N, C-alpha and C positions, 0 to 999 in steps of 0.2 A: 740479846736474842736468845730465847730458850730453845730447847730441842724441838718443840712442836712447830715453831715458826721456821726453823731451819729445814725441817723435813717438808713442810708445806712449800717452801721456796724451791727446794730441789724437785719436788713433784711438779710444781708449776713450770719450771724451766724445762723439765723433761717433756711435759705435754706440749709446750711451745715448740720444742725441737721436732717432735713427732708431727705436729701440725705443719711446720715449715716443709718437712719432707713430703707430707701428703699434698700440700699445695703444689709443690714442684712436680710430683708424679701426675696429678690431675692436669696441671697446665701443660706438661709435655705431650700428653695425648690429645689435648683439646685446643691447642693454639692454632690449628688449621681446620677445626671442625666445621665451620660454616663455609661450605664449598663455593657459593656464589661470590663471596667476598672474604677470603681468608684473612685479609688484613684487619677487618673488623673483629673477627674472632681473636686474633692475636692481641689487639688492643684491649679487648675485654678481659682476656686472661692476664695481661699485664696490670690492668686496673685491679683485678682480684688479688694478684700477688702483692701489689702496693697496699691494699686495704688489709690483707691478712698480716703482713709484717708490721704495719702501723698499729693494727689492733693488738698484736702480740706485745708491742712496746707499751701500749696503754694498759693492757691487762697486767703486765708486770710492774708498771709504774716507773720503768727505767728504760734507758736505751739498750741495756743489756738484754732485756726481753726481746726486743726487735732483732738484736744481733744473734741471739740464740735461735730465732726462727729463720733468719736470713742465711746463716752458715749451712744448715742442711739443704736449704733451697739451692744454693750454689753447688754443693756437692752432688746432689741428686741430678740436677740438670746437666752438670758437667759429665757425670757418669752416663747419662742417657744420650749425650751428644756424640760420644765415641762408641762405635759399635765393634763387635768382634770381627775377625777376618772373614767370616761368612757373609758379612754385609748387612746384617739386620741392625737397623738403627732407628731410634725413636725420633730424635730431633735432627732433622736433615741439615745439610750444609748449604742449603739455598738461602736466598736473601731473607725469607721469612724466618727461617731458623736462626739466622744471625741476629735479626731484629729481636726475636724472642729472647735469645741468650743475653745480648748486650743491653737490651731494654730492661730485662728483668734485673740485671745487676744495677742498672742506674736507678730503677724505682726502689730497689732494696736499700741502696745508699740514701736516697731521699727519705724513705720511710724511717730509717734509723736516725737521720738528722732531725726529723720532725717529732720523734718520740720524746717524752718528757725526760728531763735531766734527773739523775738520781739526787735524793736529798741528803745523802751522806757520801763521804769520800770512799772510793773503792779501796784505797790502800789503808786508811786509818780508821774508818768507820765513824769518824766524827762528822757532825752536821756541817754542811756547807754554809758559809756566811754570804748571803746574796748581796750584802752591802759592801763587801770587800771587792775592790777592783781587780780585774784579772789581767 
């Protein structure tokens, strides 16, 4: 890998991390947006989270891309679920907030698992041999 490819990969992973944080920020404010049936809104936000993290994995071509998008999602939603002592909180502790937090973590794990496997070893950089039993 030459310097240009390494820089492009770092930039891609940086954008995927920022994208994961933005998905978390938008989702935190929109998971109860549809007032007549907030459960529907929560499910659509979880679907969007799943598609964003899965798309990050496909964009990077590895599960690491999905992981890079999922980690900021977890950090941002975790930070927005605990409020200061004044009581201002974005993600409430009611059943819908818990469904959003736990459901988001579950869909993030599923999206990471469904992302493509890397074609080279993370530790050695050598190509994986698909014919070799694991």
